[in-house]
A tleap script that builds the chain and sets N, CA, C and O, in Angstrom:
source leaprc.protein.ff14SB
mol = sequence {
  NMET ASP ASN GLY SER GLU LYS GLU LEU VAL
  PRO GLY ASP ALA PHE TYR MET PRO THR GLY
  HIE ASN ALA TRP VAL VAL GLY ASP GLU PRO
  CYS VAL LEU ILE ASP ILE THR GLY PHE GLY
  LYS TYR ALA LYS HIE CSER
}
set mol.1.N position { 8.687 -9.346 -25.307 }
set mol.1.CA position { 9.506 -9.960 -26.359 }
set mol.1.C position { 10.164 -11.302 -25.919 }
set mol.1.O position { 10.178 -11.653 -24.739 }
set mol.2.N position { 10.698 -12.016 -26.910 }
set mol.2.CA position { 11.404 -13.081 -26.421 }
set mol.2.C position { 12.524 -12.947 -25.662 }
set mol.2.O position { 12.931 -13.955 -25.085 }
set mol.3.N position { 13.225 -11.723 -25.514 }
set mol.3.CA position { 14.255 -11.367 -24.686 }
set mol.3.C position { 13.978 -10.888 -23.356 }
set mol.3.O position { 14.831 -10.605 -22.514 }
set mol.4.N position { 12.484 -10.803 -23.196 }
set mol.4.CA position { 12.013 -10.206 -21.950 }
set mol.4.C position { 11.755 -8.744 -21.682 }
set mol.4.O position { 11.311 -8.275 -20.634 }
set mol.5.N position { 12.138 -8.004 -22.915 }
set mol.5.CA position { 11.968 -6.676 -22.832 }
set mol.5.C position { 10.339 -6.394 -23.030 }
set mol.5.O position { 9.549 -7.199 -23.523 }
set mol.6.N position { 10.043 -5.147 -22.563 }
set mol.6.CA position { 8.584 -4.789 -22.698 }
set mol.6.C position { 8.474 -3.271 -23.020 }
set mol.6.O position { 9.345 -2.464 -22.695 }
set mol.7.N position { 7.407 -2.969 -23.642 }
set mol.7.CA position { 7.231 -1.643 -24.072 }
set mol.7.C position { 5.677 -1.435 -24.074 }
set mol.7.O position { 4.944 -2.288 -24.574 }
set mol.8.N position { 5.195 -0.307 -23.517 }
set mol.8.CA position { 3.767 0.085 -23.528 }
set mol.8.C position { 3.592 1.172 -24.410 }
set mol.8.O position { 4.315 2.164 -24.319 }
set mol.9.N position { 2.667 1.074 -25.286 }
set mol.9.CA position { 2.288 2.061 -26.295 }
set mol.9.C position { 1.021 2.770 -26.013 }
set mol.9.O position { 0.083 2.206 -25.449 }
set mol.10.N position { 0.983 4.071 -26.424 }
set mol.10.CA position { -0.132 4.962 -26.235 }
set mol.10.C position { -0.769 5.135 -27.631 }
set mol.10.O position { -0.198 4.909 -28.698 }
set mol.11.N position { -2.190 5.622 -27.447 }
set mol.11.CA position { -2.792 6.016 -28.865 }
set mol.11.C position { -1.865 7.090 -29.643 }
set mol.11.O position { -1.363 8.037 -29.037 }
set mol.12.N position { -1.695 6.903 -30.865 }
set mol.12.CA position { -0.883 7.743 -31.754 }
set mol.12.C position { 0.473 7.440 -31.882 }
set mol.12.O position { 1.215 8.140 -32.572 }
set mol.13.N position { 0.964 6.184 -31.108 }
set mol.13.CA position { 2.366 5.889 -31.436 }
set mol.13.C position { 2.434 5.119 -32.640 }
set mol.13.O position { 1.462 4.528 -33.111 }
set mol.14.N position { 3.615 5.125 -33.151 }
set mol.14.CA position { 4.018 4.300 -34.403 }
set mol.14.C position { 5.130 3.326 -33.762 }
set mol.14.O position { 5.879 3.605 -32.825 }
set mol.15.N position { 5.072 2.251 -34.405 }
set mol.15.CA position { 5.963 1.079 -33.979 }
set mol.15.C position { 6.257 0.041 -34.860 }
set mol.15.O position { 5.404 -0.155 -35.726 }
set mol.16.N position { 7.307 -0.721 -34.865 }
set mol.16.CA position { 7.738 -1.859 -35.363 }
set mol.16.C position { 7.484 -2.998 -34.652 }
set mol.16.O position { 8.089 -3.051 -33.581 }
set mol.17.N position { 6.675 -4.064 -34.951 }
set mol.17.CA position { 6.519 -5.207 -33.967 }
set mol.17.C position { 7.155 -6.433 -34.691 }
set mol.17.O position { 6.618 -7.054 -35.608 }
set mol.18.N position { 8.544 -6.727 -34.072 }
set mol.18.CA position { 9.271 -7.778 -34.784 }
set mol.18.C position { 8.716 -9.178 -34.221 }
set mol.18.O position { 7.917 -9.330 -33.297 }
set mol.19.N position { 9.290 -10.090 -34.948 }
set mol.19.CA position { 9.106 -11.507 -34.692 }
set mol.19.C position { 9.561 -11.797 -33.137 }
set mol.19.O position { 10.596 -11.284 -32.712 }
set mol.20.N position { 8.842 -12.541 -32.406 }
set mol.20.CA position { 9.164 -12.782 -31.003 }
set mol.20.C position { 8.273 -11.916 -29.890 }
set mol.20.O position { 8.440 -11.804 -28.675 }
set mol.21.N position { 7.359 -11.400 -30.688 }
set mol.21.CA position { 6.410 -10.530 -29.705 }
set mol.21.C position { 5.175 -11.149 -29.169 }
set mol.21.O position { 4.581 -12.039 -29.778 }
set mol.22.N position { 4.797 -10.681 -28.045 }
set mol.22.CA position { 3.539 -11.084 -27.511 }
set mol.22.C position { 2.767 -9.690 -27.159 }
set mol.22.O position { 3.343 -8.737 -26.636 }
set mol.23.N position { 1.470 -9.696 -27.495 }
set mol.23.CA position { 0.929 -8.240 -27.191 }
set mol.23.C position { -0.410 -8.515 -26.611 }
set mol.23.O position { -1.047 -9.520 -26.925 }
set mol.24.N position { -0.912 -7.482 -25.628 }
set mol.24.CA position { -2.206 -7.537 -25.103 }
set mol.24.C position { -2.551 -6.055 -24.880 }
set mol.24.O position { -1.676 -5.195 -24.983 }
set mol.25.N position { -3.735 -5.777 -24.598 }
set mol.25.CA position { -4.420 -4.437 -24.464 }
set mol.25.C position { -4.430 -4.298 -22.960 }
set mol.25.O position { -4.769 -5.236 -22.238 }
set mol.26.N position { -4.057 -3.126 -22.496 }
set mol.26.CA position { -4.111 -2.739 -21.162 }
set mol.26.C position { -5.363 -1.605 -20.996 }
set mol.26.O position { -5.358 -0.535 -21.604 }
set mol.27.N position { -6.355 -1.999 -20.134 }
set mol.27.CA position { -7.515 -1.128 -20.025 }
set mol.27.C position { -8.606 -1.589 -20.762 }
set mol.27.O position { -8.575 -2.683 -21.326 }
set mol.28.N position { -9.712 -0.731 -20.806 }
set mol.28.CA position { -10.891 -1.049 -21.354 }
set mol.28.C position { -11.126 -0.546 -22.806 }
set mol.28.O position { -12.136 -0.941 -23.389 }
set mol.29.N position { -10.321 0.244 -23.387 }
set mol.29.CA position { -10.462 0.747 -24.791 }
set mol.29.C position { -10.015 -0.277 -25.727 }
set mol.29.O position { -9.020 -0.976 -25.534 }
set mol.30.N position { -10.828 -0.352 -26.814 }
set mol.30.CA position { -10.312 -1.364 -27.924 }
set mol.30.C position { -8.962 -0.795 -28.680 }
set mol.30.O position { -8.644 0.392 -28.745 }
set mol.31.N position { -8.341 -1.754 -29.159 }
set mol.31.CA position { -7.199 -1.497 -29.845 }
set mol.31.C position { -7.411 -1.493 -31.281 }
set mol.31.O position { -8.128 -2.385 -31.736 }
set mol.32.N position { -6.927 -0.671 -32.039 }
set mol.32.CA position { -7.110 -0.559 -33.501 }
set mol.32.C position { -5.662 -0.428 -34.000 }
set mol.32.O position { -4.984 0.481 -33.523 }
set mol.33.N position { -5.094 -1.300 -34.969 }
set mol.33.CA position { -3.831 -1.156 -35.560 }
set mol.33.C position { -4.043 -1.106 -37.073 }
set mol.33.O position { -4.951 -1.657 -37.696 }
set mol.34.N position { -3.055 -0.354 -37.559 }
set mol.34.CA position { -2.972 -0.139 -39.090 }
set mol.34.C position { -1.721 -0.692 -39.497 }
set mol.34.O position { -0.690 -0.092 -39.194 }
set mol.35.N position { -1.675 -1.778 -40.155 }
set mol.35.CA position { -0.438 -2.579 -40.696 }
set mol.35.C position { -0.101 -1.747 -41.947 }
set mol.35.O position { -0.910 -1.611 -42.864 }
set mol.36.N position { 1.095 -1.211 -41.945 }
set mol.36.CA position { 1.377 -0.711 -43.245 }
set mol.36.C position { 2.717 -1.429 -43.869 }
set mol.36.O position { 3.292 -0.916 -44.829 }
set mol.37.N position { 3.146 -2.566 -43.305 }
set mol.37.CA position { 4.176 -3.455 -43.691 }
set mol.37.C position { 3.607 -4.677 -44.451 }
set mol.37.O position { 4.357 -5.335 -45.172 }
set mol.38.N position { 2.418 -4.968 -44.323 }
set mol.38.CA position { 1.670 -6.207 -44.828 }
set mol.38.C position { 2.117 -7.432 -44.177 }
set mol.38.O position { 3.064 -7.522 -43.396 }
set mol.39.N position { 1.322 -8.398 -44.585 }
set mol.39.CA position { 1.358 -9.874 -43.868 }
set mol.39.C position { 1.619 -10.934 -45.002 }
set mol.39.O position { 1.091 -12.046 -45.024 }
set mol.40.N position { 2.534 -10.431 -45.976 }
set mol.40.CA position { 2.956 -11.213 -47.071 }
set mol.40.C position { 3.633 -12.567 -46.831 }
set mol.40.O position { 3.598 -13.487 -47.648 }
set mol.41.N position { 4.204 -12.611 -45.737 }
set mol.41.CA position { 5.095 -13.782 -45.201 }
set mol.41.C position { 4.513 -14.303 -43.752 }
set mol.41.O position { 5.115 -15.149 -43.091 }
set mol.42.N position { 3.515 -13.820 -43.414 }
set mol.42.CA position { 2.850 -14.111 -42.033 }
set mol.42.C position { 2.457 -15.542 -41.932 }
set mol.42.O position { 1.732 -15.922 -42.851 }
set mol.43.N position { 2.758 -16.396 -41.054 }
set mol.43.CA position { 2.362 -17.610 -40.880 }
set mol.43.C position { 2.275 -18.565 -42.073 }
set mol.43.O position { 1.344 -19.357 -42.222 }
set mol.44.N position { 3.382 -18.428 -42.971 }
set mol.44.CA position { 3.625 -19.293 -43.970 }
set mol.44.C position { 4.718 -20.205 -43.885 }
set mol.44.O position { 5.685 -19.795 -43.243 }
set mol.45.N position { 4.788 -21.303 -44.362 }
set mol.45.CA position { 6.012 -22.167 -44.318 }
set mol.45.C position { 7.130 -21.466 -44.989 }
set mol.45.O position { 6.976 -20.689 -45.930 }
set mol.46.N position { 8.284 -21.788 -44.444 }
set mol.46.CA position { 9.608 -21.282 -44.923 }
set mol.46.C position { 10.167 -22.092 -46.052 }
set mol.46.O position { 11.253 -21.792 -46.548 }
savepdb mol mol.pdb
quit
């Protein structure tokens, strides 16, 4: 996160990924995310 905090998630975890995040996959398994919040405002001009 922008504030330097880190969190490692495992299969089955539910989480909120706020603005200011950076993510990567640890290990060799693929990452599959299901977004239930929508991308309605993602990468749009304010």
